[in-house]
C-alpha positions as CSV (number, residue, x, y, z in Angstrom):
1,M,-0.3,-0.1,-0.2
2,A,1.2,3.6,-0.9
3,G,1.2,5.6,2.3
4,S,0.0,9.5,1.8
5,S,3.0,11.6,1.4
6,R,3.5,15.1,2.6
7,S,5.0,18.5,1.4
8,L,7.8,19.7,3.4
9,S,7.6,23.2,1.7
10,R,3.7,23.3,1.9
11,S,4.0,22.5,5.5
12,I,6.7,25.1,6.6
13,F,4.7,27.6,4.6
14,A,1.5,26.9,5.8
15,A,3.0,26.8,9.4
16,V,5.1,30.2,8.9
17,L,1.5,31.8,7.2
18,S,-0.7,30.7,10.2
19,F,1.7,31.4,12.9
20,T,2.5,34.7,11.6
21,L,-1.4,35.7,11.1
22,I,-2.3,34.7,14.3
23,A,0.6,36.7,15.9
24,V,-0.1,39.7,14.0
25,L,-4.1,39.6,14.8
26,A,-3.2,38.7,18.7
27,T,-0.5,42.1,18.6
28,A,-3.5,44.3,16.9
29,I,-5.8,43.0,19.2
30,A,-3.5,43.6,22.3
31,L,-2.1,47.0,21.0
32,V,-5.9,48.2,20.4
33,T,-6.9,47.2,24.0
34,V,-3.9,49.0,25.7
35,S,-4.4,51.8,23.7
36,Y,-7.9,51.9,24.8
37,L,-7.1,51.1,28.3
38,A,-4.3,54.0,28.3
39,E,-6.8,56.7,26.9
40,E,-9.7,55.6,29.4
41,K,-7.2,56.0,32.2
42,R,-6.3,59.3,30.8
43,S,-9.7,60.5,30.3
44,E,-10.8,59.3,34.1
45,D,-8.1,61.4,35.4
46,A,-9.2,64.4,33.2
47,L,-12.6,63.9,34.4
48,V,-11.6,63.9,38.2
49,A,-10.0,67.1,37.8
50,Q,-12.6,68.7,36.0
51,A,-15.0,67.6,39.1
52,R,-12.8,68.8,41.7
53,A,-12.4,71.9,39.8
54,C,-15.8,72.7,39.8
55,A,-16.7,71.7,43.4
56,E,-13.9,74.3,44.4
57,V,-16.3,77.3,42.2
58,L,-19.2,75.8,43.7
59,E,-18.0,75.9,47.6
60,G,-19.7,78.9,49.5
61,R,-22.2,79.2,47.0
62,T,-26.1,79.4,47.1
63,A,-28.3,76.8,45.2
64,E,-29.2,79.6,42.5
65,E,-25.9,80.9,42.3
66,R,-24.5,77.0,41.9
67,A,-26.9,76.3,38.9
68,T,-25.8,79.4,37.4
69,L,-22.1,79.0,37.7
70,I,-22.3,75.4,36.5
71,N,-24.3,76.8,32.7
72,D,-22.0,79.5,32.6
73,Q,-18.6,77.9,33.6
74,F,-19.2,74.4,32.5
75,P,-20.8,73.9,29.4
76,G,-20.0,70.6,28.6
77,P,-19.6,68.1,26.7
78,E,-19.8,66.7,30.2
79,R,-22.7,66.3,31.9
80,F,-23.1,68.5,35.5
81,T,-25.7,67.2,38.3
82,L,-25.8,69.2,41.3
83,V,-27.7,67.1,43.9
84,D,-28.5,68.5,47.1
85,P,-27.9,66.5,50.6
86,A,-31.3,64.8,50.5
87,G,-30.5,63.4,47.1
88,A,-32.6,65.4,45.0
89,V,-31.5,66.9,41.7
90,V,-31.0,70.8,42.0
91,C,-30.1,71.1,38.3
92,D,-28.6,69.3,35.4
93,T,-27.2,70.4,32.2
94,E,-29.0,67.8,29.9
95,A,-32.2,67.1,31.8
96,T,-34.7,69.3,34.0
97,S,-34.4,68.5,37.6
98,H,-38.0,67.1,38.4
99,A,-37.6,64.6,35.5
100,L,-35.0,62.9,37.5
101,G,-35.4,60.6,40.7
102,N,-33.8,60.7,43.6
103,H,-29.6,60.1,43.4
104,G,-28.9,59.6,47.0
105,S,-29.1,55.6,46.3
106,R,-26.4,56.0,43.5
107,P,-23.6,54.0,43.9
108,E,-20.9,57.0,43.3
109,M,-22.9,59.1,45.4
110,Q,-22.8,56.9,48.5
111,Q,-19.1,56.4,47.5
112,A,-18.7,60.2,47.7
113,E,-20.7,60.3,50.9
114,S,-18.4,58.1,53.0
115,Q,-15.1,59.0,51.0
116,G,-15.5,62.3,49.9
117,E,-15.3,61.5,46.1
118,G,-16.5,58.9,44.0
119,V,-15.5,57.1,40.8
120,L,-18.0,54.7,39.1
121,V,-18.1,53.2,35.5
122,R,-21.6,51.6,34.7
123,H,-22.4,49.9,31.4
124,S,-25.7,50.2,29.1
125,D,-26.2,46.8,27.5
126,T,-28.9,48.7,25.3
127,L,-26.8,51.3,24.2
128,G,-23.3,49.5,23.9
129,Q,-21.8,52.3,26.0
130,D,-20.1,53.0,29.2
131,T,-20.8,55.8,31.6
132,L,-18.0,57.3,33.7
133,Y,-19.4,59.3,36.7
134,V,-17.2,61.2,39.3
135,A,-18.9,62.8,42.3
136,E,-17.5,65.5,44.6
137,R,-19.1,66.0,47.9
138,L,-19.3,69.6,48.9
139,Q,-19.2,70.9,52.4
140,D,-22.7,71.8,53.0
141,G,-23.5,68.1,52.2
142,S,-24.4,68.9,48.7
143,F,-22.9,66.6,45.8
144,I,-21.8,67.7,42.1
145,R,-21.6,65.0,39.8
146,V,-19.5,64.9,36.7
147,S,-20.5,62.3,33.8
148,E,-19.0,61.3,30.4
149,E,-20.2,58.6,28.0
150,R,-17.7,56.6,26.1
151,L,-17.5,53.4,24.1
152,S,-17.1,50.3,25.7
153,L,-14.2,48.1,24.7
154,F,-16.1,45.6,22.6
155,A,-17.8,48.5,20.7
156,F,-14.8,50.3,20.5
157,L,-12.9,47.1,18.9
158,G,-16.0,46.8,16.8
159,S,-15.7,50.5,15.4
160,M,-12.1,49.2,14.5
161,A,-13.2,46.2,12.5
162,A,-12.6,48.2,9.0
163,P,-9.4,49.6,9.6
164,M,-7.9,46.5,11.1
165,G,-9.6,44.6,8.4
166,I,-8.0,46.4,5.7
167,V,-4.7,46.3,7.9
168,M,-5.2,42.8,8.2
169,A,-5.1,42.3,4.5
170,C,-2.0,44.2,4.0
171,A,-0.5,42.1,6.7
172,V,-1.9,39.2,5.2
173,L,-0.5,39.7,1.4
174,L,3.3,40.8,3.1
175,V,3.5,37.6,5.3
176,I,2.3,35.3,2.4
177,V,5.5,37.2,0.5
178,L,7.6,36.6,3.9
179,S,6.3,33.1,4.2
180,R,7.4,32.0,0.9
181,F,10.7,33.7,1.4
182,L,11.2,31.9,4.6
183,T,10.1,28.5,3.3
184,A,12.3,28.9,0.5
185,R,15.3,30.1,2.5
186,I,14.4,27.0,4.8
187,M,14.2,24.4,2.0
188,K,17.5,25.4,0.4
189,P,20.0,23.4,2.3
190,L,17.4,20.6,2.2
191,Q,17.1,20.8,-1.7
192,G,20.9,21.2,-2.0
193,L,21.4,17.8,-0.2
194,D,23.5,15.1,-2.5
195,A,22.3,11.8,-1.8
196,N,25.6,10.3,-2.6
197,D,27.9,13.1,-0.2
198,P,25.1,13.7,2.2
199,L,27.6,15.6,4.5
200,A,28.9,17.9,1.8
201,G,27.3,21.1,1.4
202,D,25.7,23.7,3.7
203,V,23.4,21.3,6.1
204,Y,21.7,22.0,9.3
205,E,23.2,21.5,12.8
206,E,20.2,19.2,13.8
207,M,20.4,17.0,10.5
208,Q,24.2,15.8,11.1
209,P,23.2,12.9,13.1
210,I,20.7,11.4,10.4
211,L,23.3,12.6,7.5
212,R,25.9,11.0,9.2
213,R,23.8,7.7,9.8
214,I,23.3,7.8,6.0
215,D,26.6,8.5,4.9
216,Q,27.5,5.8,7.4
217,Q,25.1,3.3,5.8
218,Q,26.1,4.3,2.5
219,R,29.9,3.7,3.0
220,Q,28.6,0.5,4.3
221,L,26.8,-0.4,1.3
222,K,29.4,0.3,-1.0
223,R,31.8,-1.9,1.2
224,Q,29.3,-4.7,1.1
225,N,28.8,-4.1,-3.1
226,E,32.4,-4.5,-3.4
227,E,32.7,-7.5,-0.9
228,L,29.8,-9.0,-3.1
229,K,31.7,-8.2,-6.3
230,Q,35.0,-9.7,-4.9
231,A,33.1,-12.7,-3.8
232,E,31.2,-13.3,-6.9
233,G,34.5,-12.9,-8.8
234,L,36.3,-15.3,-6.2
235,R,33.2,-17.8,-6.8
236,R,33.8,-17.6,-10.5
237,E,37.2,-18.1,-10.3
238,F,36.6,-21.0,-7.8
239,S,34.0,-23.0,-9.8
240,A,36.8,-22.2,-12.9
241,N,39.4,-24.1,-11.0
242,V,37.3,-26.8,-9.6
243,S,35.9,-27.4,-13.1
244,H,39.5,-27.9,-14.3
245,E,41.3,-29.6,-11.1
246,M,38.5,-32.3,-11.5
247,K,38.3,-32.5,-15.6
248,T,42.1,-34.0,-15.3
249,P,41.2,-36.8,-13.1
250,L,37.5,-37.5,-15.0
251,Q,39.4,-37.6,-18.4
252,V,41.9,-40.2,-16.9
253,I,39.0,-42.4,-15.5
254,S,37.0,-42.1,-18.3
255,G,39.5,-42.7,-21.4
256,S,41.0,-45.6,-19.0
257,A,37.4,-47.2,-18.5
258,E,36.7,-46.5,-22.2
259,M,39.6,-48.2,-23.4
260,I,39.1,-51.2,-20.8
261,A,35.5,-51.5,-22.3
262,S,36.5,-51.6,-25.6
263,G,38.7,-54.5,-25.3
264,L,41.8,-52.0,-26.5
265,V,43.9,-52.8,-23.1
266,A,45.7,-56.4,-23.2
267,P,44.8,-58.8,-20.4
268,E,48.4,-58.1,-18.6
269,D,47.8,-54.2,-18.5
270,V,44.2,-54.2,-17.3
271,R,45.6,-54.0,-13.6
272,D,47.7,-51.4,-14.6
273,F,44.6,-49.0,-16.0
274,A,42.7,-49.8,-13.2
275,G,45.3,-49.0,-10.5
276,R,45.4,-45.7,-12.6
277,I,41.7,-45.8,-12.3
278,Y,41.5,-45.8,-8.6
279,L,44.5,-43.6,-8.1
280,E,42.8,-40.8,-10.2
281,S,39.3,-41.3,-8.6
282,Q,41.2,-40.8,-5.1
283,R,42.5,-37.8,-6.4
284,L,39.2,-36.7,-7.3
285,R,37.6,-37.9,-4.4
286,A,40.3,-35.8,-2.3
287,L,39.3,-32.7,-4.4
288,I,35.8,-33.1,-3.7
289,N,36.4,-33.7,0.3
290,D,38.3,-30.3,0.4
291,V,36.0,-28.3,-1.5
292,L,33.2,-29.3,0.8
293,T,35.2,-28.5,3.8
294,L,35.8,-25.1,2.3
295,S,32.2,-24.7,1.7
296,R,31.2,-25.5,5.4
297,L,34.3,-23.4,6.9
298,D,33.2,-20.2,4.1
299,E,29.4,-20.5,5.8
300,S,30.7,-21.1,9.3
301,S,28.6,-24.3,9.5
302,F,30.7,-26.6,11.6
303,D,28.3,-27.1,14.5
304,A,29.2,-25.8,17.8
305,A,28.7,-29.3,19.3
306,E,32.0,-30.2,17.4
307,R,34.2,-27.9,19.8
308,A,35.9,-29.9,22.5
309,P,39.0,-29.7,24.1
310,V,41.6,-31.2,21.6
311,N,45.4,-32.4,22.6
312,L,47.5,-31.2,19.7
313,L,50.7,-33.3,20.7
314,E,48.0,-36.5,20.2
315,V,47.0,-34.9,16.8
316,V,50.3,-34.5,15.7
317,R,51.2,-38.1,16.7
318,R,48.6,-39.7,14.8
319,T,49.1,-37.6,11.8
320,C,52.9,-38.3,11.7
321,E,52.1,-42.0,11.9
322,R,49.8,-41.9,9.2
323,L,51.8,-39.9,6.5
324,E,54.9,-42.4,7.6
325,P,54.2,-44.3,4.5
326,L,54.4,-41.2,2.3
327,A,57.5,-40.1,3.9
328,R,59.4,-43.4,3.4
329,E,58.0,-43.5,0.0
330,R,59.7,-40.2,-0.6
331,Q,62.9,-41.0,1.6
332,V,62.0,-38.0,3.9
333,S,62.8,-38.2,7.6
334,L,59.7,-37.4,9.6
335,A,59.8,-36.6,13.3
336,F,57.8,-34.8,16.1
337,D,58.1,-33.8,19.5
338,G,56.8,-31.2,22.0
339,T,54.7,-30.8,25.0
340,P,51.2,-31.8,25.6
341,V,49.0,-28.6,25.0
342,R,45.4,-28.0,24.4
343,T,43.0,-25.9,22.5
344,A,39.3,-25.9,22.0
345,G,37.7,-26.4,18.6
346,S,36.9,-29.4,16.0
347,E,39.4,-32.0,16.4
348,P,38.7,-33.2,12.8
349,L,39.2,-29.8,11.4
350,I,42.0,-29.2,13.7
351,E,43.6,-32.6,12.3
352,Q,42.9,-31.9,8.6
353,A,45.0,-28.9,8.9
354,V,47.9,-30.0,10.9
355,S,48.0,-33.1,8.2
356,N,47.9,-30.6,5.2
357,L,50.8,-28.8,6.6
358,V,52.9,-31.8,7.4
359,E,51.7,-33.4,4.0
360,N,52.9,-30.6,2.0
361,A,56.2,-30.4,3.9
362,I,56.6,-34.3,2.6
363,R,55.6,-33.7,-1.1
364,Y,58.0,-30.4,-1.3
365,T,60.8,-31.8,0.2
366,G,63.7,-33.9,-1.5
367,D,65.1,-37.0,-1.2
368,G,67.3,-37.1,2.1
369,G,65.5,-34.3,3.4
370,A,63.9,-33.9,7.1
371,V,60.4,-32.7,7.9
372,R,59.9,-32.1,12.0
373,V,56.9,-31.0,13.8
374,Q,57.0,-29.4,16.8
375,V,54.0,-28.7,19.5
376,Q,54.6,-26.0,22.1
377,A,52.6,-23.5,24.1
378,E,53.5,-19.6,23.6
379,T,52.6,-17.2,26.3
380,Q,51.1,-13.3,25.5
381,A,54.6,-12.0,26.4
382,E,56.2,-14.6,23.9
383,A,53.6,-13.8,21.3
384,Q,54.2,-10.2,21.6
385,A,58.0,-10.3,21.3
386,A,57.7,-12.6,18.2
387,A,55.4,-10.0,16.4
388,T,57.7,-7.3,17.4
389,V,60.8,-8.8,16.0
390,A,58.8,-10.0,12.8
391,N,57.5,-6.2,12.3
392,A,60.9,-4.8,12.9
393,A,62.1,-7.4,10.2
394,T,59.5,-6.7,8.1
395,S,60.2,-2.8,8.4
396,E,63.9,-3.2,7.7
397,A,63.1,-5.5,4.6
398,I,60.7,-3.0,3.4
399,A,63.5,0.1,3.8
400,T,66.1,-2.0,2.2
401,D,64.4,-4.0,-0.4
402,G,61.4,-1.8,-1.0
403,S,58.8,-4.9,-1.0
404,K,57.1,-6.8,1.9
405,A,57.5,-10.0,0.1
406,N,61.4,-9.9,0.8
407,S,61.1,-10.2,4.3
408,G,61.0,-13.9,4.3
409,K,57.6,-14.1,6.1
410,A,53.9,-14.0,4.9
411,N,50.9,-14.2,7.1
412,S,47.3,-15.5,6.6
413,G,45.5,-13.2,8.5
414,K,46.1,-10.4,11.3
415,A,49.2,-11.2,13.8
416,P,47.8,-13.0,17.0
417,A,48.5,-11.5,20.5
418,G,48.6,-14.7,22.5
419,P,48.7,-17.1,24.8
420,W,48.4,-19.9,22.0
421,A,48.9,-23.3,21.2
422,I,51.4,-23.7,18.4
423,V,52.3,-26.5,15.9
424,R,55.1,-25.4,13.7
425,V,56.5,-27.5,10.9
426,R,59.8,-27.3,9.6
427,D,60.9,-28.8,6.5
428,T,64.9,-28.9,4.3
429,G,62.4,-28.6,1.2
430,I,62.8,-26.4,-2.3
431,G,61.4,-23.4,-0.3
432,I,59.0,-20.5,-1.5
433,P,59.9,-17.5,-3.5
434,A,59.6,-14.3,-2.3
435,E,57.0,-13.4,-5.0
436,D,54.6,-16.4,-4.1
437,R,54.7,-16.1,-0.3
438,S,51.7,-13.8,0.1
439,K,49.7,-16.2,-2.5
440,I,50.3,-19.8,-1.1
441,F,47.3,-19.5,1.1
442,E,45.0,-18.6,-2.2
443,R,42.9,-21.7,-3.7
444,F,44.4,-23.9,-6.2
445,Y,47.6,-21.9,-6.0
446,R,50.9,-23.8,-6.5
447,T,54.5,-22.3,-6.3
448,E,55.6,-24.6,-8.9
449,K,53.0,-25.5,-11.5
450,S,55.1,-27.9,-13.4
451,R,55.7,-30.0,-10.2
452,S,51.9,-30.0,-9.6
453,K,51.6,-33.9,-11.0
454,E,54.7,-34.9,-9.4
455,T,54.1,-33.3,-5.9
456,G,50.2,-34.3,-6.0
457,G,47.6,-32.7,-4.1
458,T,44.6,-30.9,-4.7
459,G,46.0,-27.2,-4.1
460,L,43.5,-26.3,-1.6
461,G,45.4,-27.6,1.4
462,L,47.1,-24.4,2.4
463,A,43.4,-22.8,1.7
464,I,41.7,-25.1,4.1
465,V,44.7,-24.4,6.9
466,K,44.0,-20.7,6.9
467,H,40.0,-20.8,6.9
468,A,40.6,-23.6,9.7
469,A,43.0,-21.5,11.8
470,S,40.3,-18.2,11.4
471,Y,37.5,-20.3,12.4
472,H,39.3,-21.2,15.4
473,G,40.3,-17.5,16.2
474,G,43.7,-18.3,15.3
475,D,46.1,-17.8,12.0
476,V,48.9,-19.6,10.4
477,T,52.0,-18.0,9.4
478,V,55.2,-19.0,6.9
479,E,58.7,-18.4,7.1
480,S,60.8,-19.2,4.2
481,A,64.1,-18.9,2.2
482,L,64.5,-20.2,-1.4
483,G,66.5,-23.4,-1.5
484,E,66.3,-23.5,2.6
485,G,63.2,-24.9,3.6
486,S,60.1,-23.6,4.9
487,T,58.6,-23.4,8.6
488,F,54.7,-23.0,8.9
489,T,53.4,-22.2,12.3
490,L,49.6,-22.8,13.1
491,R,48.6,-21.1,16.0
492,L,45.6,-21.7,17.8
493,P,43.8,-20.3,21.1
494,L,45.4,-22.2,24.3
495,A,43.0,-23.7,26.3
496,E,42.8,-23.5,30.1
497,S,44.3,-26.2,31.8
């Protein structure tokens, strides 16, 4: 289902416009109200001053004189009312006295009676007006009251509706223009974002966390894509190599079987052809087993239940006993020594890794040569010291020869920190050329391709050793000099005693 989308620019524009108009309207009403109240206060003070001035003029006068003075000196527009001590109206500037009732009970009169002066505002709902009354008590008990009519606050606001409407219309137009300008200003950094490089350009500080996250994810995706491309390339290369390696024994098996089936092989030669078929089938079987092992290692599909304490010295003993016939056949001296050390992991996988190292050493050692296998424990301090020496040697070799390969040492992964269980396989064989040391752990790589048939093997042995070491949290390294032999060191985590 497609979700409803909202436009950020329209949302910002609507929000800015709405809040600005509300602010303008509220400010206008507040200003008008404050102005009205200020004017009311000024008018009230002026009316109080006028009432006091009138009271001073009327003091000590007779009722007739007071009426005359009010009419002569205070013509308005305020309304003046003279009230006797009994509350009866003596004179009024806007009505005849007999038409007015008694004013003694009026609130402003009672306030003036008790305080000498009374100020009161009364509202008329029918007229929509307020009337301000100021009453002053004279010394003889009479009262002079001055009143003035004015618009109420709501009526005043109503009277201002037309001019305020014109002002608001102008304000709306101005706010629309400003809102569009502000919206464009706010949206400019967002519209300028580069999806391929989100941290480039002028971006808001508040957006930095999410942009950094997007950038991190993009880099991660690019890295994963590169890894997938590399993995795909390796898969294609691996498939091609497997097909090539399988083709040779299959051709031998197929050709020999076809010749036997066609009767082209003499009876006395059938045994030789059968032996050839058997050897090639064993080679094919070994290749398939190695491929399956690598596939399981690539997928980390070895069962955790296979992890158990492994006595490396015992594993080395069994391996050497099994490979002793091959060593005698090639006239190679095979020996092992060491101390019982333990690691935790898959014993069949570790035994296969050790077997591959020892078998490789035998196959690439000439007549009269020797292969020696050592098992020992290496503490963390010893491992760090060895790594320091190796790094120094590597740096010196790089400075001298300009190539890391000339250092004589290659590593299948990161250098370990220890403590470790060590299996070290030394041989007096042909050695490994400097340019090949960094590649020998690749699948199907052989240092001397012309000798591949002579030495045998599938070309996957060292790749399995590398992956098996990595699977157990260790590594494998090689030190070699051409014509002087090689030393392979397999490091696995040392198990607690």
